[in-house]
Backbone as ProteinMPNN parsed JSONL, in Angstrom:
{"seq_chain_A": "MKRIYLLSFLVLSGCDTNDSSSSILMNGQMFVGQYNSLSIKEPLSLRFIYQADKTLGINDLSLVFSQGINNAVCVDKATVEINGGHVNPISTKTYTDDGLRKLSFKMKYSFDQGLNFGLAKNISVSICDQQYMLSNEDLKGIKKVFSQWANFIAE", "coords_chain_A": {"N_chain_A": [[18.874, 0.64, -8.23], [16.133, 0.484, -8.515], [15.859, -2.122, -9.34], [16.432, -3.516, -7.01], [14.2, -2.874, -5.421], [12.21, -3.987, -7.02], [12.948, -6.697, -6.876], [12.552, -6.986, -4.141], [9.75, -6.708, -3.951], [8.975, -8.947, -5.38], [9.99, -10.961, -3.734], [8.499, -10.403, -1.454], [6.011, -11.25, -2.242], [6.141, -13.931, -1.801], [6.573, -14.155, 0.91], [5.573, -14.71, 4.332], [3.995, -13.642, 7.232], [2.724, -15.095, 9.251], [0.232, -14.266, 8.621], [-1.802, -14.061, 6.027], [-2.464, -11.75, 4.697], [-0.502, -9.862, 5.016], [2.965, -8.966, 4.629], [6.451, -8.835, 5.326], [9.649, -7.585, 4.632], [12.898, -7.178, 5.553], [16.176, -5.852, 6.056], [19.292, -4.794, 7.387], [19.447, -2.273, 6.168], [17.215, -1.786, 4.576], [13.641, -1.73, 4.314], [10.587, -3.233, 3.512], [7.249, -3.356, 3.737], [4.103, -4.867, 3.438], [0.57, -4.689, 3.127], [-2.407, -6.293, 2.322], [-5.573, -5.265, 1.62], [-8.494, -6.55, 3.118], [-11.062, -5.75, 2.935], [-11.689, -4.856, 0.438], [-12.695, -6.37, -2.406], [-12.127, -8.79, -5.081], [-13.102, -7.841, -8.358], [-11.243, -5.905, -7.791], [-8.327, -4.769, -6.078], [-6.427, -3.719, -3.198], [-3.381, -2.603, -1.995], [-1.282, -1.726, 0.698], [1.833, -0.327, 0.93], [4.542, 0.04, 2.823], [7.704, 1.549, 2.835], [11.226, 1.788, 3.41], [14.493, 3.06, 3.133], [17.566, 3.227, 4.373], [19.987, 4.014, 3.291], [19.357, 5.521, 1.006], [17.632, 7.328, 2.115], [14.854, 7.055, 2.0], [11.539, 7.052, 3.019], [8.441, 6.125, 2.947], [4.977, 5.703, 1.932], [2.996, 3.714, -0.172], [-0.035, 3.331, -1.923], [-1.57, 0.861, -3.738], [-3.804, 0.298, -6.188], [-5.398, -2.246, -7.948], [-6.887, -3.673, -10.834], [-8.68, -5.81, -13.073], [-7.735, -5.56, -16.486], [-9.79, -5.247, -18.395], [-11.856, -4.085, -16.955], [-10.965, -1.708, -15.924], [-11.24, 1.072, -16.349], [-11.699, 3.159, -14.605], [-9.934, 3.034, -12.488], [-7.838, 4.797, -12.007], [-8.925, 6.996, -10.804], [-9.159, 7.084, -8.1], [-9.883, 8.078, -4.727], [-8.899, 8.961, -1.405], [-9.689, 8.978, 2.04], [-8.798, 9.91, 5.335], [-9.851, 9.535, 8.567], [-12.083, 11.078, 7.884], [-11.061, 13.207, 6.387], [-9.886, 14.346, 3.225], [-7.04, 13.003, 1.538], [-4.261, 13.952, -0.22], [-2.138, 12.447, -2.573], [1.496, 12.513, -2.987], [2.479, 11.826, -5.406], [1.41, 10.112, -8.405], [0.925, 7.136, -10.363], [0.146, 5.261, -13.206], [0.095, 1.973, -14.358], [0.528, -1.001, -16.364], [0.239, -4.462, -15.875], [0.814, -6.83, -17.834], [1.21, -9.57, -17.661], [-0.351, -10.378, -15.496], [-2.673, -9.369, -16.371], [-3.703, -6.928, -15.415], [-4.505, -3.561, -14.522], [-2.818, -1.125, -12.788], [-2.868, 1.382, -10.258], [-0.9, 3.574, -8.675], [-0.528, 5.328, -5.709], [1.465, 7.568, -4.148], [2.628, 8.432, -0.922], [3.856, 10.781, 1.524], [6.282, 10.576, 4.253], [5.119, 11.73, 6.611], [2.396, 11.548, 5.94], [2.245, 8.798, 5.757], [2.521, 8.173, 8.446], [0.071, 9.197, 9.375], [-1.758, 7.456, 8.107], [-1.062, 5.072, 9.392], [-1.877, 5.583, 11.989], [-4.547, 6.001, 11.814], [-8.046, 6.153, 12.608], [-10.146, 5.603, 10.998], [-10.38, 4.704, 7.579], [-11.31, 5.525, 4.365], [-12.139, 4.683, 1.01], [-12.738, 5.773, -2.236], [-13.571, 4.501, -5.295], [-14.057, 3.798, -8.678], [-16.809, 4.527, -8.637], [-17.615, 3.378, -6.261], [-17.821, 3.204, -2.736], [-15.693, 2.426, -0.125], [-15.247, 1.385, 3.184], [-12.608, 0.792, 5.201], [-12.186, -2.134, 7.137], [-12.087, -2.887, 10.727], [-10.307, -4.963, 11.047], [-8.669, -4.597, 8.805], [-7.559, -2.079, 9.502], [-6.098, -2.813, 11.781], [-4.245, -4.575, 10.598], [-2.854, -2.798, 8.904], [-1.773, -1.11, 10.842], [-0.064, -2.913, 12.105], [1.946, -3.429, 10.165], [2.758, -0.794, 9.808], [3.776, -0.151, 12.403], [6.048, -1.777, 12.554], [7.5, -0.697, 10.456], [7.9, 1.939, 11.455], [9.436, 1.339, 13.735], [11.708, 0.249, 12.485], [12.685, 2.528, 11.13], [13.29, 4.108, 13.332], [15.468, 2.828, 14.446]], "CA_chain_A": [[18.073, 0.605, -7.02], [14.799, 0.01, -8.881], [15.918, -3.587, -9.378], [16.365, -4.004, -5.634], [12.812, -2.793, -4.991], [11.461, -4.992, -7.763], [13.264, -7.97, -6.24], [11.891, -6.983, -2.832], [8.326, -6.963, -4.143], [8.832, -10.347, -5.77], [10.212, -11.769, -2.53], [7.359, -10.18, -0.571], [4.884, -12.058, -2.699], [6.282, -15.269, -1.247], [6.783, -14.11, 2.357], [4.386, -14.842, 5.162], [4.249, -13.287, 8.625], [1.611, -15.738, 9.947], [-0.964, -13.53, 8.235], [-1.729, -14.082, 4.577], [-2.731, -10.435, 4.122], [0.635, -8.964, 5.176], [4.305, -9.529, 4.502], [7.509, -7.897, 5.711], [11.008, -7.921, 4.246], [13.814, -6.14, 6.026], [17.536, -6.16, 6.432], [19.805, -3.658, 8.143], [19.361, -1.01, 5.449], [15.997, -1.613, 3.788], [12.405, -2.312, 4.835], [9.402, -3.17, 2.669], [6.138, -4.038, 4.389], [2.915, -4.803, 2.58], [-0.697, -5.19, 3.661], [-3.459, -6.409, 1.313], [-6.874, -5.012, 2.241], [-9.492, -7.614, 3.069], [-12.369, -5.113, 2.733], [-11.889, -4.614, -0.988], [-12.706, -7.7, -3.016], [-11.976, -8.946, -6.531], [-11.915, -7.794, -9.202], [-10.397, -4.805, -7.352], [-7.512, -5.05, -4.894], [-5.723, -2.573, -2.631], [-2.209, -2.933, -1.159], [-0.55, -0.667, 1.385], [3.237, -0.721, 0.921], [5.445, 0.93, 3.552], [9.088, 1.24, 2.506], [12.274, 2.653, 3.95], [15.852, 2.723, 2.733], [18.424, 4.119, 5.15], [21.04, 4.531, 2.424], [18.792, 6.544, 0.117], [16.788, 8.246, 2.87], [13.464, 6.906, 1.562], [10.564, 6.613, 4.023], [7.15, 6.534, 2.418], [3.882, 4.753, 1.824], [2.3, 3.687, -1.459], [-1.265, 2.553, -2.05], [-1.656, 0.362, -5.111], [-5.098, -0.256, -6.584], [-5.288, -3.042, -9.17], [-8.146, -4.218, -11.329], [-8.552, -6.429, -14.389], [-7.606, -4.571, -17.557], [-11.073, -5.039, -19.067], [-12.772, -3.332, -16.094], [-10.147, -0.762, -15.174], [-11.289, 2.426, -16.9], [-11.831, 4.178, -13.561], [-9.048, 2.749, -11.361], [-6.955, 5.93, -11.748], [-9.69, 8.107, -10.225], [-9.363, 6.761, -6.686], [-9.654, 9.09, -3.696], [-8.731, 8.355, -0.085], [-9.915, 9.836, 3.205], [-8.377, 9.421, 6.651], [-10.618, 10.189, 9.627], [-13.013, 12.026, 7.283], [-10.407, 14.249, 5.591], [-9.267, 13.915, 1.968], [-5.576, 12.967, 1.569], [-3.694, 14.028, -1.569], [-0.827, 11.808, -2.713], [2.55, 13.381, -3.521], [2.624, 11.457, -6.816], [0.6, 8.98, -8.851], [1.434, 6.47, -11.555], [-0.691, 4.179, -13.706], [0.885, 1.041, -15.144], [-0.142, -2.249, -16.722], [0.957, -5.721, -15.704], [0.196, -7.693, -18.838], [1.265, -10.957, -17.213], [-1.5, -10.6, -14.616], [-3.821, -8.736, -17.021], [-4.239, -5.946, -14.48], [-4.085, -2.179, -14.568], [-2.582, -0.69, -11.416], [-2.771, 2.815, -10.001], [-0.095, 3.727, -7.469], [-0.581, 6.639, -5.075], [2.582, 7.641, -3.205], [2.422, 9.379, 0.17], [5.059, 11.161, 2.262], [6.503, 9.994, 5.571], [4.095, 12.231, 7.533], [1.124, 10.956, 5.558], [2.356, 7.393, 6.16], [2.211, 8.156, 9.883], [-1.368, 9.4, 9.527], [-2.435, 6.209, 7.738], [-0.796, 4.083, 10.432], [-2.56, 5.952, 13.229], [-5.933, 6.339, 11.48], [-9.176, 5.459, 13.232], [-10.911, 5.087, 9.866], [-9.872, 4.995, 6.233], [-12.296, 5.193, 3.338], [-11.627, 4.76, -0.35], [-13.733, 5.848, -3.316], [-12.974, 4.082, -6.554], [-15.019, 3.234, -9.642], [-18.159, 4.816, -8.138], [-17.884, 2.577, -5.064], [-17.231, 3.709, -1.492], [-15.273, 1.339, 0.761], [-14.727, 1.752, 4.497], [-11.763, -0.317, 5.622], [-12.647, -2.781, 8.364], [-11.179, -2.846, 11.873], [-9.253, -5.934, 10.768], [-7.735, -3.91, 7.905], [-6.832, -1.055, 10.265], [-5.116, -3.516, 12.624], [-3.188, -5.061, 9.714], [-2.06, -1.646, 8.484], [-1.007, -0.677, 12.022], [0.986, -3.909, 12.353], [3.037, -3.143, 9.236], [3.203, 0.563, 10.127], [4.6, -0.125, 13.62], [7.356, -2.356, 12.235], [8.149, 0.323, 9.638], [8.33, 3.016, 12.357], [10.541, 0.798, 14.545], [12.87, 0.148, 11.61], [13.196, 3.886, 10.909], [13.818, 4.636, 14.596], [16.723, 2.141, 14.824]], "C_chain_A": [[16.65, 0.116, -7.328], [14.76, -1.504, -8.926], [15.815, -4.178, -7.986], [14.927, -3.97, -5.14], [11.938, -3.797, -5.725], [11.697, -6.371, -7.162], [12.58, -8.085, -4.88], [10.415, -7.302, -2.967], [8.083, -8.403, -4.556], [9.003, -11.267, -4.568], [9.033, -11.629, -1.58], [6.162, -11.029, -0.975], [4.935, -13.452, -2.105], [6.457, -15.301, 0.25], [5.471, -14.28, 3.101], [4.774, -14.499, 6.59], [3.116, -13.824, 9.489], [0.288, -15.041, 9.674], [-0.916, -13.394, 6.725], [-1.985, -12.724, 3.941], [-1.556, -9.473, 4.285], [1.944, -9.719, 5.005], [5.319, -8.433, 4.776], [8.837, -8.447, 5.207], [11.893, -6.809, 4.774], [15.197, -6.727, 6.233], [18.048, -4.918, 7.15], [19.612, -2.303, 7.491], [18.021, -0.74, 4.777], [14.821, -2.337, 4.441], [11.323, -2.162, 3.773], [8.336, -4.0, 3.369], [4.868, -3.807, 3.599], [1.702, -5.353, 3.318], [-1.726, -5.17, 2.54], [-4.81, -6.273, 2.004], [-7.816, -6.192, 2.042], [-10.886, -7.063, 2.778], [-12.699, -4.907, 1.264], [-11.678, -5.939, -1.704], [-12.518, -7.64, -4.527], [-13.225, -8.442, -7.239], [-10.946, -6.669, -8.835], [-9.569, -5.256, -6.163], [-6.793, -3.775, -4.472], [-4.608, -3.078, -1.735], [-1.642, -1.658, -0.56], [0.899, -1.131, 1.441], [4.052, 0.365, 1.624], [6.87, 0.541, 3.163], [10.033, 2.265, 3.122], [13.61, 2.141, 3.436], [16.767, 3.716, 3.425], [19.534, 4.719, 4.311], [20.531, 5.682, 1.568], [17.924, 7.565, 0.84], [15.331, 8.209, 2.447], [12.625, 6.374, 2.719], [9.197, 7.045, 3.532], [6.16, 5.378, 2.378], [3.309, 4.855, 0.42], [1.032, 2.872, -1.309], [-1.351, 2.142, -3.502], [-3.015, -0.296, -5.298], [-4.875, -1.041, -7.863], [-6.654, -3.592, -9.535], [-7.889, -4.812, -12.701], [-8.578, -5.389, -15.483], [-8.949, -4.27, -18.218], [-12.026, -4.166, -18.266], [-12.11, -2.126, -15.44], [-10.214, 0.683, -15.656], [-11.317, 3.504, -15.814], [-10.832, 4.002, -12.419], [-8.136, 3.937, -11.018], [-7.68, 7.157, -11.188], [-9.985, 7.868, -8.743], [-9.117, 7.982, -5.805], [-9.644, 8.395, -2.346], [-8.994, 9.407, 0.987], [-9.427, 9.128, 4.461], [-9.143, 10.227, 7.682], [-11.505, 11.311, 9.07], [-12.388, 13.123, 6.45], [-9.702, 13.677, 4.373], [-7.741, 14.001, 2.08], [-5.063, 12.946, 0.135], [-2.339, 13.335, -1.604], [0.203, 12.8, -3.242], [2.85, 13.048, -4.978], [1.706, 10.277, -7.129], [1.219, 8.4, -10.114], [0.47, 5.353, -11.926], [0.197, 3.275, -14.557], [0.113, -0.254, -15.342], [0.778, -3.416, -16.463], [0.282, -6.72, -16.633], [0.197, -9.154, -18.423], [0.076, -11.314, -16.338], [-2.788, -10.046, -15.216], [-4.513, -7.754, -16.074], [-3.696, -4.562, -14.803], [-3.938, -1.741, -13.115], [-2.422, 0.811, -11.36], [-2.084, 2.973, -8.657], [-0.172, 5.165, -6.981], [0.512, 6.663, -4.009], [2.335, 8.755, -2.195], [3.723, 9.608, 0.925], [5.154, 10.41, 3.591], [5.402, 10.422, 6.546], [2.724, 11.649, 7.221], [1.103, 9.467, 5.914], [2.057, 7.218, 7.639], [0.704, 8.278, 10.103], [-2.16, 8.149, 9.167], [-2.27, 5.176, 8.854], [-1.543, 4.333, 11.724], [-4.054, 6.213, 13.029], [-6.949, 5.505, 12.247], [-10.141, 4.945, 12.166], [-10.292, 5.577, 8.563], [-10.965, 4.599, 5.253], [-11.683, 5.459, 1.968], [-12.815, 4.847, -1.298], [-13.021, 5.498, -4.602], [-14.052, 3.438, -7.411], [-16.456, 3.352, -9.131], [-18.575, 3.939, -6.959], [-17.165, 3.215, -3.878], [-16.917, 2.51, -0.602], [-14.772, 1.924, 2.072], [-13.888, 0.557, 4.944], [-12.202, -0.828, 6.983], [-11.645, -2.582, 9.495], [-10.024, -3.824, 11.68], [-8.205, -5.337, 9.821], [-6.901, -2.877, 8.669], [-5.776, -1.688, 11.162], [-3.953, -4.027, 11.782], [-2.271, -3.951, 9.244], [-1.19, -1.18, 9.643], [0.138, -1.623, 12.335], [2.201, -3.631, 11.459], [3.63, -1.766, 9.54], [4.136, 0.573, 11.344], [5.976, -0.74, 13.37], [8.172, -1.396, 11.368], [8.712, 1.437, 10.525], [9.492, 2.561, 13.235], [11.827, 0.695, 13.721], [13.501, 1.524, 11.4], [13.858, 4.432, 12.163], [15.15, 3.997, 15.007], [17.933, 2.934, 14.429]], "O_chain_A": [[16.036, -0.575, -6.515], [13.743, -2.11, -8.588], [15.188, -5.22, -7.794], [14.469, -4.922, -4.509], [11.035, -4.39, -5.136], [10.75, -7.131, -6.96], [12.088, -9.152, -4.513], [9.877, -8.084, -2.182], [7.103, -9.017, -4.134], [8.257, -12.232, -4.402], [8.607, -12.607, -0.966], [5.391, -11.469, -0.122], [3.899, -14.091, -1.923], [6.49, -16.387, 0.829], [4.396, -14.024, 2.559], [5.77, -15.006, 7.104], [2.599, -13.116, 10.353], [-0.672, -15.214, 10.424], [-0.066, -12.676, 6.198], [-1.742, -12.56, 2.745], [-1.6, -8.367, 3.746], [2.022, -10.931, 5.206], [5.079, -7.258, 4.497], [9.113, -9.639, 5.343], [11.669, -5.635, 4.48], [15.368, -7.908, 6.537], [17.241, -4.052, 7.488], [19.611, -1.282, 8.179], [17.717, 0.405, 4.442], [14.978, -3.403, 5.037], [11.16, -1.086, 3.198], [8.504, -5.203, 3.568], [4.591, -2.696, 3.148], [1.792, -6.348, 4.037], [-1.902, -4.148, 1.877], [-5.151, -7.075, 2.874], [-7.919, -6.754, 0.952], [-11.79, -7.816, 2.417], [-13.868, -4.797, 0.897], [-10.611, -6.547, -1.614], [-12.717, -6.604, -5.161], [-14.327, -8.625, -6.72], [-9.928, -6.497, -9.505], [-10.041, -6.032, -5.332], [-6.577, -2.871, -5.278], [-4.842, -3.878, -0.828], [-1.536, -0.635, -1.236], [1.175, -2.218, 1.948], [4.23, 1.464, 1.097], [7.215, -0.641, 3.156], [9.688, 3.429, 3.323], [13.823, 0.934, 3.319], [16.754, 4.906, 3.109], [19.982, 5.83, 4.592], [21.206, 6.702, 1.425], [17.52, 8.563, 0.244], [14.639, 9.224, 2.526], [12.968, 5.36, 3.326], [8.825, 8.208, 3.682], [6.473, 4.244, 2.741], [3.155, 5.953, -0.116], [1.028, 1.837, -0.642], [-1.221, 2.976, -4.399], [-3.335, -1.301, -4.664], [-4.221, -0.545, -8.779], [-7.463, -3.931, -8.672], [-6.986, -4.374, -13.414], [-9.357, -4.438, -15.42], [-9.207, -3.118, -18.568], [-12.927, -3.56, -18.846], [-12.656, -1.576, -14.484], [-9.294, 1.452, -15.377], [-10.986, 4.656, -16.092], [-10.883, 4.766, -11.455], [-7.706, 4.073, -9.873], [-7.098, 8.239, -11.111], [-10.958, 8.398, -8.205], [-8.256, 8.811, -6.098], [-10.298, 7.369, -2.161], [-8.583, 10.561, 0.865], [-9.612, 7.923, 4.632], [-9.094, 11.457, 7.679], [-11.662, 12.358, 9.699], [-13.117, 13.912, 5.849], [-9.012, 12.662, 4.46], [-7.211, 14.957, 2.647], [-5.384, 12.04, -0.634], [-1.483, 13.602, -0.76], [-0.152, 13.8, -3.865], [3.403, 13.871, -5.707], [1.284, 9.544, -6.235], [1.943, 9.083, -10.84], [0.031, 4.59, -11.065], [0.967, 3.762, -15.385], [-0.82, -0.566, -14.601], [1.963, -3.367, -16.793], [-0.695, -7.371, -16.263], [-0.71, -9.903, -18.788], [-0.449, -12.424, -16.423], [-3.868, -10.223, -14.652], [-5.737, -7.748, -15.947], [-2.576, -4.415, -15.291], [-4.836, -1.965, -12.303], [-1.909, 1.434, -12.289], [-2.613, 2.559, -7.626], [0.084, 6.104, -7.735], [0.484, 5.865, -3.072], [1.901, 9.854, -2.541], [4.59, 8.735, 0.961], [4.228, 9.705, 3.993], [4.818, 9.581, 7.23], [1.974, 11.296, 8.131], [0.07, 8.938, 6.324], [1.422, 6.244, 8.044], [0.128, 7.554, 10.915], [-3.131, 7.815, 9.847], [-3.224, 4.488, 9.216], [-1.815, 3.397, 12.477], [-4.747, 6.602, 13.968], [-6.743, 4.318, 12.5], [-10.865, 3.975, 12.39], [-9.767, 6.686, 8.464], [-11.483, 3.483, 5.3], [-10.832, 6.333, 1.798], [-13.777, 4.089, -1.177], [-12.011, 6.103, -4.961], [-14.855, 2.639, -6.93], [-17.224, 2.391, -9.189], [-19.767, 3.781, -6.694], [-16.042, 3.703, -4.007], [-17.786, 1.673, -0.357], [-13.965, 2.853, 2.073], [-14.397, -0.559, 5.053], [-12.548, -0.048, 7.87], [-10.509, -2.166, 9.269], [-8.898, -3.553, 12.096], [-7.005, -5.542, 10.006], [-5.683, -2.81, 8.503], [-4.674, -1.155, 11.289], [-2.799, -3.928, 12.199], [-1.054, -4.127, 9.186], [-0.009, -0.887, 9.458], [1.199, -1.186, 12.782], [3.337, -3.6, 11.933], [4.849, -1.591, 9.53], [5.175, 1.233, 11.318], [6.969, -0.267, 13.922], [9.388, -1.293, 11.525], [9.867, 1.834, 10.366], [10.434, 3.322, 13.454], [12.908, 1.019, 14.212], [14.721, 1.666, 11.483], [14.866, 5.134, 12.082], [15.879, 4.56, 15.824], [19.06, 2.503, 14.672]]}, "name": "protein", "num_of_chains": 1, "seq": "MKRIYLLSFLVLSGCDTNDSSSSILMNGQMFVGQYNSLSIKEPLSLRFIYQADKTLGINDLSLVFSQGINNAVCVDKATVEINGGHVNPISTKTYTDDGLRKLSFKMKYSFDQGLNFGLAKNISVSICDQQYMLSNEDLKGIKKVFSQWANFIAE"}
């Protein structure tokens, strides 16, 4: 199953939904939707990845922070707030992509937390001693992917 998700992420990299910051891949059993934040700029990046698998009963959201390996000593200390309240992930994982020379920090959130992100009026991120408030454009992009994710789950 991990291979299927890896393949999905690779395919998502090449997909386009008329918006270069988001991509959606779905079939009858699986959904993977991704939004790349426009508010957070290089060398740091932030992706919101909504996924669902009807066979495995997976419905969750992951936030993936990535930064160049040389500058990434603090990427695993990210914190996130929704509407002013701190949100704790259900799991975290740090990994290195040597091909891209990036260190990534993945924060996984539950279905209910995924709903909260999709309905948020504001989302702020603290990482590497920087505070970022996601723009209205980011919130709209997240809601776009979130609504397709919710529709897929409801089918």
